[in-house]
N, C-alpha and C positions, 0 to 999 in steps of 0.2 A: 477910600483906601486908607490904610494904616501901615506904619513901619514897625517892624519887630525883628528881633534877633533870636538866635538859638536860646531856648529855655525861657523866653519871655512869653507873655500871654496878653490877650486883649479881652477886656470885659465884653459881656453881651452887647451886640449891636442889633438894632431893629432892622428887620428885613421883611419885605413883602412875601406872602406865600406864593406858591406856584413855582414855575421853572426859573431857576436863578443860575447864573454862571459865575464861578469863582475863578479868578486868575491870580496866580502868584508870579511875581517878577523879581529878579535879582536887583536889589537897590543899586543905583548908579550905573546900571547897564540896561540896554534895550532888549535884554533877553527874557522871554517868557519861559518860566520853568514848567508850568502846568496850567491848563485851563480845563475845567470840568463842570458840566451842568449837574445840578441837584434839584430835586423836587422838594420844596419846603411846604409842609402841611400847616394850615392855619392853627393858631393857638398852641403851637409846639415850640419848645426850646431845643437848640442843637449846640453841640460842641464840635468844632472843626479843627482837626489836627493835621499838621504837615508832617509826614512820616517818611522814613527811609533815608538813604545817603544822598547828599548833594552831588551831582545835579539831578539825580534820578528820583526826585521827590514825588510823593503821591499824596493825595488828599484822603482823609478818613473822616466822614461825617457821622457823628454819634447822636442819636436822639436822646435827649435828656428827660428822665422821668422827674417831673416837677411836682409829683404828689408829695404833700407834706408828710414827713415821717411821723410815727406815733409820738404821742406826748412824752417828753423827756428823752427823746432819742434824736439821732442824726442819721443820715443815710450816706454810705460810702460805696463806691465801686472802684475797680482796679483795671487798668489797661496796660498791657505790655507793648510799648511802642519802640522798642529797641530792635533794629533789624538783624543784629548778630547775636543777640542773647538767646540762651537756651530756654526751655520751659522754666518759668519763675514762680515762686511762692511769695506771698505777702503776709507778714505777721503784724498784727496790731497789738500794741501795748504789752509786749513781752509774753504773749500766749505761747504755750508749748506746741500747739498745733497751728498750722497756717490757717488764716482766715480765708485766703484765696489760694488755689493751687494749680500748678501745671499750665500756666497761661503762656502761650507762645506769641510770637510777633503778630500784632494786630488783633489779638484776642482781648475781649472785654467781658468782665463779669456782670452779673446783675447786681443790684444794690443790696447791701447788708446794713441792717440797723445796728448802730453802736451807741454806747453811752458817751455823752459829751464830756470833754475834759480840755483844759488848756495846756496839758502836758502830754498829749498823745504821741506815742513813738511808733513809727512804721519801720519794719526791717524787711529788706529784700534779700531772698536767698534763691540759689539755683534749686530746682525741685529735687528733693531727696538729700540735699547737702546741708551742712551746718554753718558753713562760712557765710557771714553777712557781707553781701556785695555793696549795699548802700543803706543808709539810715536817714530818715527824716524825723528829727526830734523836736519836742516841745511844740507840736502843731496844735493849734486851737480848733477843736471841733465844737461847734455851737449847736445847742438844741434847736431842732426844727430846720436845720440847714442840710444841703445836699452837696456831696463832694465827689470829685474824681481824683484818684491818685494814679499817676502814670509813671512808667519807666521811660526815661529819655537817654539819649547818648548811645555809645558803643561799648561793648565789653572788651573788645580787642585791646591787647596791651599797647600802650603808647598812643591811644586815640586822643585827639585834641578835645573832643566832646565826650567826656567820660560818662559811663553809666551812672545814673542817679535817679532819685525820686523827685517828682514835682507834685503839687496839689493845687486844686482850685475848687 
């Protein structure tokens, strides 16, 4: 087991392939929030996200494509994990057109190859709108690496866990 809070992440853990059961509990309480079985294939990597509002959380298991990107490139995918956000677009490094468009809650894109830089800027906008909802600036994209950029939090006004971008 591992402890974590909103917005935190845990690096890859080794797991045996086959049927595995994931249980999420509220720290300091005997309450199980969710228990769900998953089938893990041998030689695959996965990212597991806890999504939706507390206490009605859900688990979302994403298979990770660990194929090395082309020489001189990195791979990026985008996931909208905000339960109250509309369809969202992600712009990479000031592009005039969105790199990923119209992603609704729990939608995940395929991977896109990008040019590495230690000053990559991601901008999140509602589909078809110009207002920037969140920015992740000066992110270091390294050649040969694979990244997931995801939306976390809530768009609703006054939300404790505000809408934002995270990356791993």
